[in-house]
ROSE-4610 file (N, C-alpha, C; in Angstrom, 1 decimal, always signed):
// ROSE-4610
residu = [M/M/M/A/A/A/A/A/A/R/R/R/E/E/E/R/R/R/D/D/D/R/R/R/R/R/R/R/R/R/R/R/R/S/S/S/H/H/H/H/H/H/R/R/R/A/A/A/E/E/E/A/A/A/R/R/R/E/E/E/I/I/I/R/R/R/R/R/R/T/T/T/R/R/R/Q/Q/Q/H/H/H/S/S/S/R/R/R/K/K/K/R/R/R/I/I/I/R/R/R/R/R/R/I/I/I/I/I/I/F/F/F/G/G/G/G/G/G/I/I/I/A/A/A/G/G/G/L/L/L/G/G/G/A/A/A/L/L/L/L/L/L/I/I/I/V/V/V/L/L/L/S/S/S/L/L/L/V/V/V/L/L/L/P/P/P/N/N/N/S/S/S/L/L/L/G/G/G/N/N/N/I/I/I/G/G/G/S/S/S/S/S/S/N/N/N/V/V/V/S/S/S/S/S/S/S/S/S/E/E/E/Q/Q/Q/G/G/G/V/V/V/E/E/E/A/A/A/A/A/A/I/I/I/Q/Q/Q/E/E/E/N/N/N/K/K/K/T/T/T/I/I/I/E/E/E/V/V/V/G/G/G/D/D/D/S/S/S/H/H/H/A/A/A/A/A/A/Y/Y/Y/N/N/N/T/T/T/T/T/T/P/P/P/P/P/P/T/T/T/S/S/S/G/G/G/W/W/W/H/H/H/Y/Y/Y/D/D/D/I/I/I/P/P/P/L/L/L/E/E/E/D/D/D/I/I/I/T/T/T/W/W/W/G/G/G/P/P/P/Q/Q/Q/D/D/D/E/E/E/P/P/P/I/I/I/E/E/E/D/D/D/E/E/E/V/V/V/Q/Q/Q/V/V/V/S/S/S/Y/Y/Y/L/L/L/K/K/K/R/R/R/G/G/G/G/G/G/I/I/I/M/M/M/V/V/V/Q/Q/Q/Y/Y/Y/S/S/S/C/C/C/P/P/P/D/D/D/E/E/E/C/C/C/N/N/N/T/T/T/L/L/L/Q/Q/Q/Q/Q/Q/Q/Q/Q/L/L/L/K/K/K/L/L/L/V/V/V/V/V/V/N/N/N/R/R/R/Y/Y/Y/P/P/P/E/E/E/G/G/G/V/V/V/I/I/I/M/M/M/A/A/A/P/P/P/Y/Y/Y/P/P/P/D/D/D/M/M/M/D/D/D/T/T/T/T/T/T/L/L/L/A/A/A/L/L/L/T/T/T/A/A/A/W/W/W/S/S/S/W/W/W/I/I/I/D/D/D/T/T/T/F/F/F/E/E/E/N/N/N/F/F/F/D/D/D/D/D/D/P/P/P/R/R/R/I/I/I/D/D/D/D/D/D/F/F/F/I/I/I/Q/Q/Q/T/T/T/H/H/H/I/I/I/G/G/G/R/R/R/G/G/G/P/P/P/E/E/E/S/S/S/F/F/F/R/R/R]
num = [1/1/1/2/2/2/3/3/3/4/4/4/5/5/5/6/6/6/7/7/7/8/8/8/9/9/9/10/10/10/11/11/11/12/12/12/13/13/13/14/14/14/15/15/15/16/16/16/17/17/17/18/18/18/19/19/19/20/20/20/21/21/21/22/22/22/23/23/23/24/24/24/25/25/25/26/26/26/27/27/27/28/28/28/29/29/29/30/30/30/31/31/31/32/32/32/33/33/33/34/34/34/35/35/35/36/36/36/37/37/37/38/38/38/39/39/39/40/40/40/41/41/41/42/42/42/43/43/43/44/44/44/45/45/45/46/46/46/47/47/47/48/48/48/49/49/49/50/50/50/51/51/51/52/52/52/53/53/53/54/54/54/55/55/55/56/56/56/57/57/57/58/58/58/59/59/59/60/60/60/61/61/61/62/62/62/63/63/63/64/64/64/65/65/65/66/66/66/67/67/67/68/68/68/69/69/69/70/70/70/71/71/71/72/72/72/73/73/73/74/74/74/75/75/75/76/76/76/77/77/77/78/78/78/79/79/79/80/80/80/81/81/81/82/82/82/83/83/83/84/84/84/85/85/85/86/86/86/87/87/87/88/88/88/89/89/89/90/90/90/91/91/91/92/92/92/93/93/93/94/94/94/95/95/95/96/96/96/97/97/97/98/98/98/99/99/99/100/100/100/101/101/101/102/102/102/103/103/103/104/104/104/105/105/105/106/106/106/107/107/107/108/108/108/109/109/109/110/110/110/111/111/111/112/112/112/113/113/113/114/114/114/115/115/115/116/116/116/117/117/117/118/118/118/119/119/119/120/120/120/121/121/121/122/122/122/123/123/123/124/124/124/125/125/125/126/126/126/127/127/127/128/128/128/129/129/129/130/130/130/131/131/131/132/132/132/133/133/133/134/134/134/135/135/135/136/136/136/137/137/137/138/138/138/139/139/139/140/140/140/141/141/141/142/142/142/143/143/143/144/144/144/145/145/145/146/146/146/147/147/147/148/148/148/149/149/149/150/150/150/151/151/151/152/152/152/153/153/153/154/154/154/155/155/155/156/156/156/157/157/157/158/158/158/159/159/159/160/160/160/161/161/161/162/162/162/163/163/163/164/164/164/165/165/165/166/166/166/167/167/167/168/168/168/169/169/169/170/170/170/171/171/171/172/172/172/173/173/173/174/174/174/175/175/175/176/176/176/177/177/177/178/178/178/179/179/179/180/180/180/181/181/181/182/182/182/183/183/183/184/184/184/185/185/185/186/186/186/187/187/187/188/188/188/189/189/189/190/190/190/191/191/191/192/192/192/193/193/193/194/194/194/195/195/195/196/196/196/197/197/197/198/198/198/199/199/199/200/200/200/201/201/201/202/202/202/203/203/203/204/204/204/205/205/205/206/206/206/207/207/207/208/208/208]
x = [+66.2/+67.1/+66.6/+65.2/+64.6/+64.6/+64.4/+64.5/+65.8/+66.9/+68.3/+68.5/+68.0/+68.3/+67.6/+66.3/+65.6/+66.4/+66.9/+67.6/+68.9/+69.6/+70.8/+70.5/+69.5/+69.1/+68.7/+68.0/+67.6/+68.8/+69.8/+71.0/+71.8/+71.8/+72.5/+71.8/+70.5/+69.7/+70.0/+70.0/+70.3/+71.7/+72.7/+74.1/+74.1/+73.4/+73.3/+72.7/+71.6/+71.0/+71.9/+72.7/+73.6/+74.7/+75.2/+76.2/+75.7/+74.5/+73.8/+73.7/+73.2/+73.1/+74.4/+75.5/+76.8/+77.3/+77.0/+77.4/+76.6/+75.4/+74.5/+75.0/+75.3/+75.8/+77.2/+78.1/+79.4/+79.2/+78.3/+78.1/+77.5/+76.6/+76.0/+77.1/+78.0/+79.0/+80.0/+80.4/+81.2/+80.6/+79.3/+78.5/+78.5/+78.2/+78.2/+79.6/+80.7/+82.0/+82.3/+81.8/+82.1/+81.3/+80.1/+79.3/+80.0/+80.4/+81.1/+82.4/+83.2/+84.5/+84.2/+83.2/+82.9/+82.4/+81.6/+81.1/+82.3/+83.2/+84.3/+85.2/+85.4/+86.3/+85.6/+84.2/+83.5/+83.5/+83.3/+83.4/+84.7/+85.8/+87.1/+87.3/+86.9/+87.0/+86.2/+85.0/+84.2/+84.9/+85.5/+86.2/+87.4/+88.1/+89.2/+88.7/+87.7/+87.1/+86.7/+86.0/+85.5/+86.6/+87.7/+88.9/+89.5/+89.4/+90.0/+89.1/+87.8/+86.9/+86.4/+86.0/+85.4/+86.3/+87.6/+88.4/+88.3/+88.4/+88.4/+87.0/+85.9/+84.6/+84.3/+84.6/+84.4/+85.2/+86.4/+87.2/+86.7/+85.8/+85.2/+83.8/+83.2/+81.9/+82.0/+81.1/+80.9/+81.9/+82.7/+83.7/+83.7/+83.7/+83.8/+85.3/+86.2/+87.6/+88.3/+89.2/+90.1/+91.4/+92.0/+93.3/+94.1/+95.4/+96.4/+97.7/+98.7/+100.0/+100.7/+100.3/+101.0/+100.3/+99.0/+98.4/+97.8/+97.7/+97.2/+95.7/+95.1/+93.6/+93.1/+92.1/+91.5/+90.6/+90.7/+89.9/+89.0/+87.8/+86.9/+87.5/+87.3/+87.9/+87.1/+87.7/+87.0/+87.0/+86.4/+86.2/+87.6/+87.7/+89.0/+89.0/+89.3/+89.1/+90.4/+90.8/+92.0/+91.6/+92.4/+92.1/+93.3/+93.1/+94.2/+94.8/+96.1/+96.7/+95.9/+95.5/+94.8/+93.3/+92.8/+91.4/+91.0/+89.8/+89.4/+88.7/+88.6/+87.9/+87.6/+86.8/+86.4/+87.6/+87.4/+88.5/+88.8/+90.0/+90.4/+89.9/+89.6/+89.1/+90.2/+91.5/+92.6/+93.7/+94.5/+95.7/+97.0/+97.9/+97.8/+96.7/+96.5/+95.4/+95.7/+94.7/+94.9/+94.1/+93.3/+92.6/+92.0/+91.3/+90.6/+91.2/+91.1/+91.5/+93.0/+93.4/+94.9/+95.2/+96.5/+97.0/+97.4/+97.4/+97.8/+99.3/+100.1/+101.5/+102.0/+102.7/+103.3/+104.2/+104.2/+105.1/+106.5/+107.0/+108.4/+108.8/+107.8/+108.1/+108.1/+107.8/+107.8/+109.2/+109.7/+111.0/+110.8/+111.2/+111.1/+112.2/+112.0/+113.1/+112.9/+113.9/+113.8/+113.7/+112.8/+112.7/+112.9/+113.4/+113.7/+112.5/+111.6/+110.5/+109.2/+108.2/+106.9/+106.3/+105.4/+104.8/+103.3/+102.8/+101.4/+100.5/+99.4/+98.4/+98.0/+97.7/+97.2/+98.3/+99.6/+100.7/+100.8/+100.7/+100.7/+99.7/+98.5/+97.4/+97.7/+98.3/+98.7/+99.7/+100.6/+101.6/+100.9/+100.0/+99.3/+98.4/+97.8/+97.0/+97.8/+99.0/+99.9/+100.5/+100.0/+100.5/+101.7/+102.1/+103.2/+102.9/+103.9/+103.8/+104.4/+103.7/+104.3/+104.7/+106.0/+106.5/+106.8/+106.0/+106.1/+106.3/+107.0/+107.3/+107.1/+106.8/+106.6/+107.4/+108.4/+109.3/+109.3/+108.8/+108.8/+110.3/+111.2/+112.6/+113.3/+114.6/+115.4/+115.3/+115.2/+115.2/+116.0/+117.3/+118.2/+118.3/+118.2/+118.3/+117.1/+115.9/+114.7/+114.8/+115.2/+115.3/+116.3/+117.4/+118.3/+117.8/+117.0/+116.4/+115.4/+114.6/+113.6/+114.2/+115.3/+116.0/+116.5/+117.0/+117.5/+116.4/+115.1/+114.0/+113.6/+113.5/+113.0/+114.0/+115.3/+116.3/+116.3/+115.6/+115.5/+114.7/+113.9/+113.0/+113.5/+114.0/+114.5/+113.3/+112.1/+111.0/+109.7/+108.8/+107.5/+107.3/+108.4/+108.3/+108.9/+108.2/+108.7/+108.7/+109.7/+109.8/+109.9/+109.1/+109.1/+108.6/+109.0/+108.4/+106.9/+106.1/+104.7/+104.3/+104.5/+104.4/+103.0/+102.0/+100.6/+99.9/+100.4/+99.8/+100.0/+99.1/+99.2/+100.1/+100.6/+101.6/+102.9/+103.9/+105.3/+105.4/+104.8/+105.0/+103.6/+103.6/+102.4/+102.8/+102.2/+102.4/+101.1/+101.2/+99.9/+100.1/+99.1/+98.9/+97.5/+97.2/+95.8/+94.8/+94.0/+92.9/+93.4/+94.7/+95.2/+96.1/+96.1/+96.9/+97.3/+98.5/+99.0/+99.8/+99.4/+100.0/+100.5/+101.7/+102.3/+103.4/+103.9/+104.9/+106.3/+106.7/+108.1/+108.5/+109.7/+110.2/+110.1/+109.6/+109.4/+109.7/+110.9/+111.4/+110.4/+110.1/+109.3/+107.9/+107.3/+106.0/+106.0/+107.0/+107.1/+107.3/+108.2/+108.5/+107.3/+106.6/+105.4/+104.3/+104.1/+103.1/+103.5/+104.8/+105.2/+105.0/+105.4/+105.3/+103.9/+103.0/+101.6/+100.9/+101.2/+100.4/+101.1/+102.4/+103.1/+102.6/+102.3/+101.9/+100.4/+99.6/+98.2/+97.2/+97.7/+96.8/+95.9/+95.0/+94.2/+95.1/+96.2/+97.2/+98.5/+99.5/+100.8/+101.9/+102.9/+104.1/+105.1/+104.9/+105.8/+105.5]
y = [+165.6/+165.5/+164.5/+164.7/+163.8/+162.4/+162.1/+160.7/+160.1/+160.9/+160.4/+160.1/+160.9/+160.7/+159.4/+159.2/+158.0/+156.7/+156.9/+155.8/+155.5/+156.6/+156.4/+155.7/+156.1/+155.5/+154.1/+153.8/+152.4/+151.5/+152.0/+151.2/+151.0/+152.1/+152.0/+151.0/+151.0/+150.0/+148.6/+148.4/+147.1/+146.6/+147.5/+147.1/+146.7/+147.5/+147.1/+145.8/+145.5/+144.2/+143.1/+143.4/+142.3/+142.0/+143.1/+142.9/+142.1/+142.4/+141.7/+140.2/+140.0/+138.6/+137.8/+138.5/+137.9/+137.6/+138.5/+138.3/+137.1/+137.1/+136.0/+134.6/+134.6/+133.3/+132.9/+133.9/+133.6/+133.1/+133.7/+133.3/+131.8/+131.6/+130.2/+129.2/+129.5/+128.6/+128.3/+129.4/+129.2/+128.3/+128.6/+127.8/+126.3/+126.1/+124.7/+124.0/+124.8/+124.2/+123.8/+124.7/+124.4/+123.2/+123.1/+121.9/+120.6/+120.7/+119.5/+119.1/+120.1/+119.9/+119.4/+120.0/+119.5/+118.1/+117.7/+116.3/+115.4/+115.8/+114.9/+114.7/+115.8/+115.7/+114.8/+115.0/+114.2/+112.7/+112.4/+111.0/+110.4/+111.2/+110.7/+110.3/+111.2/+110.9/+109.7/+109.5/+108.4/+107.1/+107.1/+105.9/+105.6/+106.6/+106.3/+105.6/+106.2/+105.6/+104.2/+103.9/+102.6/+101.6/+102.1/+101.2/+100.8/+101.6/+101.3/+100.4/+100.7/+100.0/+98.7/+98.6/+97.4/+96.2/+96.2/+95.0/+94.3/+95.2/+94.6/+94.1/+94.8/+94.3/+93.0/+93.0/+91.8/+90.6/+90.9/+89.8/+89.1/+89.8/+89.2/+88.6/+88.7/+88.2/+86.7/+86.1/+84.6/+83.9/+84.7/+84.0/+84.8/+84.1/+84.7/+84.8/+84.1/+84.2/+85.2/+85.9/+86.9/+86.2/+86.3/+85.7/+86.4/+86.3/+86.9/+86.2/+86.4/+85.8/+86.4/+87.6/+88.2/+87.8/+87.6/+87.4/+86.1/+85.2/+83.9/+83.9/+82.9/+82.8/+83.0/+83.8/+84.0/+82.9/+82.5/+81.4/+82.0/+81.3/+81.7/+81.6/+82.5/+82.5/+81.6/+80.6/+79.7/+80.2/+79.4/+79.9/+80.2/+81.4/+81.9/+81.5/+80.2/+79.7/+79.1/+79.4/+78.8/+77.5/+76.5/+75.2/+74.7/+73.6/+73.0/+71.8/+71.5/+70.4/+69.1/+68.4/+67.2/+67.4/+68.6/+68.9/+68.6/+68.0/+67.8/+69.0/+69.1/+70.3/+69.9/+70.7/+70.4/+70.5/+70.0/+70.0/+71.4/+71.7/+73.0/+73.0/+74.2/+74.3/+74.4/+74.5/+74.5/+73.6/+73.2/+72.4/+73.0/+73.5/+73.7/+74.7/+74.8/+75.7/+77.2/+78.0/+79.4/+80.2/+79.5/+80.1/+79.0/+79.4/+78.4/+78.1/+76.9/+76.4/+76.4/+76.9/+77.1/+77.0/+76.8/+76.8/+78.2/+78.5/+79.8/+79.7/+80.2/+80.2/+81.6/+81.8/+83.1/+83.6/+84.9/+85.4/+85.1/+85.1/+84.8/+83.4/+82.5/+81.1/+80.8/+81.7/+81.5/+81.7/+80.7/+80.8/+81.0/+82.1/+82.4/+81.8/+81.7/+81.2/+79.8/+79.2/+77.8/+76.8/+75.8/+74.7/+73.4/+72.4/+71.1/+70.1/+70.3/+69.4/+70.0/+69.2/+69.7/+70.4/+71.4/+72.2/+71.8/+71.5/+71.2/+72.2/+71.8/+72.7/+73.8/+73.4/+74.3/+75.3/+74.9/+75.9/+76.8/+76.3/+77.2/+78.3/+77.9/+78.9/+80.0/+79.6/+80.6/+81.6/+81.1/+82.0/+82.9/+82.3/+83.1/+84.2/+83.9/+84.8/+86.1/+85.9/+87.1/+87.8/+87.4/+88.0/+87.4/+86.2/+85.5/+84.8/+84.4/+83.7/+82.3/+81.3/+79.9/+79.6/+79.2/+78.8/+77.3/+76.4/+75.0/+74.2/+73.1/+72.3/+70.8/+70.0/+68.6/+67.9/+67.1/+66.4/+64.9/+64.1/+62.6/+62.1/+62.8/+62.4/+63.6/+63.5/+64.7/+65.8/+67.0/+68.2/+69.3/+69.0/+70.0/+71.3/+71.2/+72.4/+73.3/+72.7/+73.5/+74.1/+73.3/+73.9/+75.0/+75.0/+76.1/+77.3/+77.1/+78.2/+78.9/+78.1/+78.6/+79.4/+78.9/+79.5/+80.9/+81.0/+82.3/+83.4/+83.0/+83.9/+84.2/+83.1/+83.3/+84.1/+83.9/+84.6/+86.1/+86.5/+88.0/+88.7/+87.8/+88.4/+87.9/+88.8/+88.3/+87.9/+88.3/+87.8/+87.8/+87.0/+87.0/+85.9/+85.2/+84.1/+82.8/+81.7/+80.4/+79.5/+78.7/+77.7/+76.3/+75.4/+74.0/+73.0/+71.7/+70.7/+70.5/+70.0/+69.7/+68.5/+67.3/+66.1/+65.9/+66.3/+66.0/+67.0/+67.3/+68.2/+67.7/+68.2/+67.6/+68.3/+69.5/+70.3/+70.3/+70.7/+70.8/+72.0/+73.1/+74.3/+74.9/+75.4/+76.1/+77.3/+78.5/+79.7/+80.0/+80.3/+80.6/+81.8/+82.6/+83.7/+83.6/+84.5/+84.5/+84.7/+83.6/+83.6/+83.6/+83.4/+83.4/+82.2/+81.6/+80.5/+80.5/+80.1/+79.9/+78.6/+77.8/+76.5/+76.3/+75.7/+75.6/+74.5/+74.2/+73.1/+73.5/+74.5/+74.8/+76.1/+76.2/+77.3/+78.6/+79.6/+80.9/+82.0/+82.5/+83.5/+84.8/+85.4/+86.6/+86.3/+85.2/+84.8/+84.6/+84.0/+83.8/+85.1/+85.9/+87.2/+88.1/+88.2/+89.0/+88.6/+87.3/+86.8/+87.3/+87.1/+87.5/+89.0/+89.8/+91.3/+91.7/+91.0/+91.4/+91.1/+90.0/+89.5/+89.6/+89.8/+89.8/+90.9/+90.5/+91.5/+91.8/+91.0/+91.4/+90.4/+89.8/+88.9/+89.7/+89.0/+89.7/+90.3/+89.7/+90.2/+90.5/+90.9/+91.3/+90.6/+90.3/+89.7/+90.7/+92.0/+93.0/+93.6]
z = [+61.3/+62.5/+63.5/+63.7/+64.7/+64.3/+63.0/+62.5/+62.7/+62.4/+62.5/+64.0/+64.9/+66.3/+66.8/+66.3/+66.7/+66.1/+64.9/+64.3/+65.1/+65.5/+66.3/+67.6/+68.3/+69.6/+69.4/+68.3/+68.0/+67.8/+67.0/+66.8/+68.1/+68.9/+70.2/+71.1/+71.1/+71.9/+71.5/+70.1/+69.6/+70.0/+69.9/+70.3/+71.8/+72.6/+74.1/+74.3/+73.6/+73.7/+73.2/+72.1/+71.6/+72.6/+73.3/+74.3/+75.5/+75.9/+77.0/+76.7/+75.4/+75.0/+75.0/+74.5/+74.5/+75.9/+76.9/+78.3/+78.9/+78.5/+79.1/+78.6/+77.2/+76.7/+77.3/+77.4/+78.0/+79.4/+80.2/+81.6/+81.6/+80.7/+80.6/+80.2/+79.3/+78.9/+80.0/+80.8/+82.0/+83.0/+83.3/+84.2/+83.8/+82.6/+82.1/+82.2/+81.9/+82.0/+83.5/+84.4/+85.9/+86.3/+85.8/+86.1/+85.6/+84.3/+83.7/+84.5/+84.7/+85.4/+86.8/+87.5/+88.8/+88.8/+87.8/+87.7/+87.5/+86.6/+86.3/+87.5/+88.3/+89.5/+90.5/+90.7/+91.6/+91.3/+90.0/+89.5/+89.7/+89.5/+89.7/+91.2/+92.1/+93.5/+93.9/+93.4/+93.7/+93.2/+92.0/+91.5/+92.4/+92.9/+93.8/+95.1/+95.7/+96.9/+96.7/+95.6/+95.3/+95.1/+94.4/+94.2/+95.5/+96.5/+97.8/+98.7/+98.6/+99.5/+98.9/+97.6/+97.1/+97.2/+96.9/+97.0/+98.3/+99.4/+100.8/+101.1/+100.6/+100.9/+100.2/+98.9/+98.1/+98.6/+99.1/+99.6/+100.8/+101.6/+102.8/+102.6/+101.4/+101.2/+101.1/+101.9/+101.9/+102.8/+103.6/+104.5/+105.8/+106.9/+108.2/+108.6/+107.9/+108.2/+107.4/+108.0/+107.3/+107.1/+105.9/+105.7/+104.8/+104.9/+104.0/+104.3/+103.4/+103.6/+104.8/+105.3/+106.4/+107.7/+107.8/+109.1/+109.3/+108.3/+108.5/+108.4/+109.1/+109.1/+110.5/+110.6/+112.0/+112.4/+113.6/+114.2/+115.3/+115.4/+116.5/+117.8/+118.7/+120.1/+120.9/+121.5/+122.4/+123.8/+124.7/+126.1/+126.7/+127.2/+127.8/+129.3/+129.5/+130.9/+131.4/+132.6/+133.3/+133.9/+133.7/+134.3/+135.0/+135.8/+136.5/+135.6/+135.9/+135.2/+135.4/+134.3/+134.4/+134.2/+134.2/+134.0/+132.5/+132.3/+131.0/+130.4/+129.1/+128.5/+127.0/+126.4/+125.0/+124.1/+122.9/+121.9/+121.4/+121.1/+120.5/+119.0/+118.5/+117.2/+116.1/+116.5/+115.6/+116.1/+115.2/+115.6/+115.0/+115.8/+117.2/+117.7/+119.0/+119.4/+119.3/+119.3/+119.2/+120.2/+121.0/+122.2/+123.0/+124.1/+124.8/+126.2/+126.6/+128.0/+128.1/+129.3/+129.5/+131.0/+131.2/+132.6/+133.0/+134.3/+134.8/+135.0/+134.0/+134.1/+134.4/+135.5/+135.7/+134.6/+134.4/+133.3/+133.5/+134.8/+135.0/+134.8/+134.6/+134.3/+132.8/+132.0/+130.6/+130.0/+129.2/+128.6/+127.1/+126.6/+125.1/+124.3/+123.0/+122.2/+121.8/+121.2/+120.7/+121.9/+121.8/+122.8/+122.1/+122.8/+122.2/+122.3/+123.2/+123.5/+123.1/+122.7/+122.5/+123.7/+123.5/+124.6/+124.6/+125.8/+126.0/+125.4/+124.8/+124.3/+125.3/+126.5/+127.5/+127.9/+127.8/+128.0/+126.9/+125.7/+124.5/+124.6/+124.9/+124.9/+126.0/+127.1/+128.1/+127.6/+126.7/+126.1/+125.1/+124.3/+123.3/+123.9/+125.1/+125.8/+126.1/+126.4/+126.7/+125.5/+124.3/+123.1/+122.5/+123.0/+122.4/+121.1/+120.4/+119.1/+119.2/+118.7/+118.7/+117.2/+117.0/+115.8/+115.9/+115.3/+115.5/+114.2/+114.3/+113.2/+113.5/+112.4/+112.5/+111.4/+111.9/+110.9/+111.2/+110.3/+110.5/+110.6/+109.9/+110.0/+110.6/+110.7/+111.2/+110.2/+110.7/+109.9/+110.5/+110.6/+111.2/+110.4/+109.1/+108.3/+108.6/+108.6/+108.9/+110.3/+111.3/+112.6/+112.7/+112.0/+112.0/+111.3/+110.3/+109.6/+110.5/+111.2/+112.1/+113.3/+113.8/+114.9/+114.5/+113.2/+112.8/+112.8/+112.5/+112.6/+114.0/+114.8/+116.2/+117.0/+116.8/+117.6/+117.3/+116.3/+116.1/+117.2/+118.0/+119.0/+120.3/+121.2/+122.5/+123.4/+123.2/+123.9/+123.1/+123.5/+122.8/+121.7/+121.4/+120.4/+120.9/+120.7/+121.1/+119.9/+119.8/+118.7/+119.4/+118.8/+119.4/+118.4/+118.6/+117.7/+118.1/+117.2/+117.4/+116.5/+116.9/+116.1/+115.6/+116.3/+116.0/+115.1/+114.0/+113.1/+111.6/+110.7/+109.4/+108.5/+108.8/+108.0/+108.7/+107.9/+108.4/+109.4/+109.1/+109.9/+110.3/+111.5/+112.0/+112.8/+112.5/+113.3/+114.0/+115.3/+116.0/+116.9/+116.9/+117.8/+118.4/+119.3/+119.9/+118.8/+118.5/+117.5/+116.1/+115.8/+114.5/+114.2/+113.0/+112.7/+111.2/+110.9/+109.5/+109.4/+108.5/+108.4/+106.9/+106.7/+105.4/+105.5/+104.3/+104.2/+104.2/+103.5/+103.3/+104.0/+104.5/+105.2/+104.3/+105.0/+104.3/+105.3/+105.2/+106.2/+106.2/+105.1/+105.1/+105.7/+105.3/+105.8/+107.3/+107.9/+109.3/+110.0/+109.5/+110.1/+110.1/+108.9/+108.8/+109.8/+110.0/+111.0/+112.4/+112.7/+114.1/+114.3/+113.3/+113.5/+113.5/+112.8/+112.8/+114.1/+114.8/+115.9/+117.3/+117.3/+118.6/+119.5/+120.7/+121.7/+121.6/+120.9/+120.6/+121.3/+122.4/+123.1/+124.1/+124.8/+125.8/+127.0/+127.2/+128.2/+127.6/+128.3/+127.7/+128.4/+127.6/+128.2/+128.6/+128.4/+128.7/+130.0]
């Protein structure tokens, strides 16, 4: 009887050990699965972050200017100095200008919308300083169709946008805001409208 009891206890002990081993293995497998799934999720999150950050970072390597079809090209801001009519000053770094020397023009004297005559550079910069947008064109011959197309865009904005001829530039069209410029040859309604909406009202001062 004693031998059978010892044998029964031994078998019971072995079964308990086997159950403990199975529990340990199951726990280890669950822990390994959690580690694997957590690693996969973390890697996925890292890839998403990299896909958002890297294109913008790489796009700016090797260039101090930021550009896109919506905002144009950023220009270095020149001396923000008010001058009197007839005063001399250094050359502007863009054509048409995007910052620098300007006349002190009261806000109430600014006329928005289409203009028939070219606007002096120093006057333009005064407008840009207040967050205005210049839409300018250069036509060696008459370009009534282009003028009408530009007016349709400019007239969407009751204030903050001026359209005018600018004979002394190398391209047909130029859009300028404070420290931003976009130049191109052919009329492009979305491009012009995007530039205006991106930069209007973003000068050092406000026209509102």
